[in-house]
C-alpha positions, -999 to +999 in steps of 0.1 A: -433-096+217-448-115+246-426-128+274-439-150+302-422-160+334-426-176+368-409-160+398-408-166+435-429-141+455-435-147+492-424-183+489-447-193+461-443-195+423-462-167+406-469-163+369-471-132+348-471-121+311-449-093+300-458-078+266-442-050+246-419-021+255-426+014+268-445+029+297-454+000+321-491-009+328-500-035+354-534-051+345-552-069+374-580-094+369-613-099+387-623-123+415-615-160+407-602-153+373-567-148+359-547-128+335-566-145+306-592-118+310-567-094+294-558-118+265-573-094+238-565-061+254-530-068+266-514-074+231-534-046+215-524-021+243-488-031+239-490-024+202-499+012+212-465+016+228-469+002+264-452-025+283-481-045+296-477-067+327-505-092+333-501-113+365-521-142+378-528-133+414-517-159+440-539-190+436-553-179+402-544-192+367-509-205+367-498-190+401-495-212+431-516-207+462-498-189+491-486-213+518-512-198+541-540-207+517-565-186+496-563-149+502-592-132+519-578-096+522-573-074+492-547-054+510-525-086+508-530-088+471-520-051+468-489-057+487-481-087+464-486-065+434-462-040+449-436-067+454-441-077+417-436-041+406-404-039+427-392-073+414-396-062+378-381-027+386-411-010+369-406+027+369-438+047+376-462+022+362-499+027+356-521+002+374-554-009+358-578-033+376-614-045+375-637-056+403-613-069+430-586-057+407-602-022+408-601-022+446-565-034+445-558-004+422-574+019+447-553+004+475-521+008+455-530+044+448-534+050+485-504+030+497-478+037+471-493+063+447-462+084+448-444+057+428-472+053+402-481+073+371-518+067+377-545+042+385-577+031+367-602+013+389-631-003+371-662-019+387-650-010+422-655+015+450-637+021+483-659-003+502-694-015+509-715-001+537-704-018+569-735-038+576-739-050+540-702-060+538-704-080+570-735-098+559-720-107+526-688-119+542-708-142+566-727-158+537-695-163+517-678-180+546-707-204+550-705-211+512-669-222+516-682-254+531-703-260+500-679-248+473-676-282+457-713-285+449-721-291+413-745-262+412-716-238+420-705-238+384-740-230+371-744-202+397-711-187+384-722-190+348-756-174+352-745-149+377-719-137+352-744-135+324-766-113+347-739-086+351-727-083+315-740-052+298-770-050+274-749-037+246-727-068+245-735-093+217-750-126+229-721-147+216-696-125+235-718-126+267-718-164+267-680-166+261-674-144+291-697-165+312-681-197+300-646-184+309-658-176+344-673-211+349-637-224+352-630-206+385-618-224+416-648-219+440-626-218+471-604-190+456-634-172+441-653-171+475-621-160+493-617-132+468-653-121+474-648-122+511-619-098+505-643-077+483-669-075+510-645-066+538-624-040+519-627-005+533-604+023+520-627+052+527-605+067+554-574+064+533-586+079+500-571+114+507-537+097+509-537+088+471-507+105+455-514+098+419-542+106+394-570+081+395-598+073+371-629+055+385-651+037+360-685+020+364-709+004+339-745+014+342-756-022+336-734-035+365-758-051+391-729-058+415-719-023+422-735+011+431-723+036+405-730+064+430-706+048+454-679+047+427-686+084+420-683+092+457-650+073+458-636+095+430-649+127+447-631+117+479-597+114+463-574+144+456-570+138+418-597+115+405-624+115+378-654+093+372-668+078+340-701+059+336-701+035+306-735+032+289-747-004+284-717-020+299-716-043+330-690-056+353-662-065+328-654-036+305-622-050+292-640-082+281-673-067+271-661-038+249-648-043+214-616-022+209-613-015+246-575-010+242-582+023+223-604+036+251-578+025+277-550+042+258-570+074+259-577+072+296-540+065+303-529+095+282-555+117+300-540+106+334-505+116+321-516+152+316-529+157+351-503+176+373-493+157+403-503+171+437-477+155+459-490+173+490-527+169+483 
């Protein structure tokens, strides 16, 4: 059974889906998108015995923008997710995220991992090299002035096509890109500024829950070696490289719920090292 609700968080109405019963799993979407990215996986994972929580981050989907405007710091999104977890009284949830959602999952593992059962971070690492991140942020800030340009939609569409994996059928590739075309450019650019400025390298040892880092070998937006280094720097983390998959595993892979179920069960078997 799917339940959906709005609730006040930080003074703004925020939307989330709540599907199934069992061990809670918080699923976080990518930059500019919304919980719709989990539309196939959410119900299928719930059918496997989980309670799946799928929020629209502030300013995305059906959630209102914060009063302060579009968010440009992923730590703020992580804090918002923490407040949602507390509001829903979720007991030791898993957190699963992709792209900025993956970085948010890393941040939650570092900031409140003792309260989580585990985290899965896909298409994300602990942060870009400082110079590269600063250059990307400056460019994205400039683009905010041009975000209403008609070409922005096409750039999103073709940019999304470029990072979908080679094993994904053409019809599915184009559907993913079409869904991304609907993004709000101000929100998307702000998310990417948060992506470029995120830096959790110095905090990785503070993670207090098992973590699974995942990268696709066709993902042009990330460095799989940096994802692997992120896993190596955490006390209880593993790394998986997906063959022929790009930046959006939960949208690209048929039957992804089965793989995600296996990953979650594997995390549950890892003894916790509270003092790691």
